[in-house]
N, C-alpha and C positions, 0 to 999 in steps of 0.2 A: 698090357702094362698094368702092373699092380698099383693100386692106390694105397696110400699110407695115412693112418690117423695116429698122430702122436699127441699125447696129453702131458702137459706139465702142470704141476701143482705142489701142494704141501700136504704131508700126511703126519699124523701124530696129534697129541693133545698136551695141554698144560706146559707149554714152553718147549716140548720135545719135538717140535715140528721139523721135518726134514724134507728137502725138495725131492720130488720123484719124477720119473719120466716113464711113460708106458707107451710102447709101440704096438699098435693093433694091426699092423700091416698084413699079418697072416691070419688073424682070427676074426676080424669084423670089417665089413664094408663101411666106408665113410657114411653112406646114407643110412645104414642100419644104426650106426652110432648116433647120428643126429636124431633119428626117430626114437631111440631109447631115451636119450636126454630129453627130448621134447615131451614124451609121454610122462616122464617123471616130473618135469617142470609143471606140466598142465595139471596133473593130479594133485600135487601138493600146493604149489604157489597159487594157481588160479583159484582153487577153493579158498585158500587163505585170503586172497585179495577180495573175493566176493563176500566172504564173511565180514571182513573189516568194513567194507562199504555198506553192507546191510545193517550191521549193528551200530555203526557210528554215522548213519545217514544224516542225523540232525546236525552234525558238524558241517556237512556240505550244504544242507538245505537252510539251516537257520543262522549259521555263523560264517558262511562264505569260504569255507576251507576248500582247497583244491589239491589235487595230487601233484607233487613236485618231483617225486622219485618213486619208481616202482620197478623192482627187479628181484630176480631169484635164480637159484640154480637147482631147485628141486629139494634141497635140504635146508637151505637158508633162504628166506624170503623177506624182503624189506619193502614197506610202503611208508612214504613220508608225505604228510599233508601239511598245508600251511595256510594261515590267514593272517595278514599283516606280518608282524615279526614273530608270531607264535608258530612253532612247528610241533607236531605230534608224530612220533615214530612208532611203528609197529614192526617188530622183528620176530619172525618165526624161525625157530632153530630146533629141528628134530622133535617137534611136538610141543615145545614150550614157547609161549609168546611173551616177549618183553615189551613193555610199553613205556615210552618216555615222552617228556614234554620239555620245551625250552625254546632257545633261539637257534639260529644256524650254527652258532659257536659254542653254546652251552646247553647241555642236555642232562635232564635229571629224571630219575625213576618216578613214574606217575603216582605211586602211592604217597610219596613224600610231598609231591606238588599238591595233590588234593588235600592232604591233611594240613598243609601250610595255609592254603586258601580257607579251609574250614576253621582255622585258628585252633587246631587240636594238636595234641602231642604227636611226635613221629609215630607212624603206624607200628603197631605191635607185630611181632613175628607171627602171631596167631592170625591177625587180619590178612597179612600177606599170604600166609600158608593156605588159608581157606580158598582164596581165589586161585593161587598157583596150583593147588592140588587138583583143580578141575583140569588143568592142562596136563599135569603128570598122569592123570587117569585117562588121557586121550579124549577129553571132552572139550574140544576147542570152541565149539559154538557156545556152550554154557559159560566157559571162561571169558570169552569176548563179551557175552551178554552181561556178566557180572562187572567187567571193567567199564562197559558202556553206562550201566546204571550208576556206577560210582562217579564217573566223570560228568555226566549230564547236568546235575544240579549246580556244579561249580565251574562249568565251562567258561562262562563269561569272566569269572575271576582269574582263571588260568590264562586266558587270552590277555587280560589287562596286565597281569604280572609280567608277562614276557614282551610287552610293548617296550620299545627301546628306552624311552624316558623313565618309565616306571621301574623297569628292571635295573637300570643304572642306580636308582635310588634305593631299591629294596634288595639288591643282590647280596650285600653283606649280611643283612638280617636273614635272608632265605638260606644262604650257604651255611650260616651258623646253625640254623635249625636242621639243615640237611646233613651236616657232617657230625652233629653231636651224637 
């Protein structure tokens, strides 16, 4: 009796996504499909998770962060860490890492959060470009290292900003800074 593997998903980009269905009943054994998926997941996401934990170890060691979500499909990988009301999210998407901080309901780009804490103007496109260019060039470790060095000196301020009472008081000021 033949086994069947059927995959349902979405294909396309920029709003042109369409549902698809692929039936691999004649071309691939279910176990082979699982092994292909697992290898891809292990190679991409496991490396990303290890890099995040290595470069941001101080968040766990010094600030009490713990992992509250960790998942991936080999192309997209997400790790969410939390301490108190503050969450930091690391999303890996085809070589690019997006990092954000906030609460469980409100999440903001890390560059703006750090500059708000430093009481500086919003980050220039050049500042963001310098760090993001490392990811575009396939240098994930160097990019995460740059993000880690940027966040470390202001980590306590980031955590304080997103504590429930503080955020309730400063949210309007922060969002005005963020959306300008």
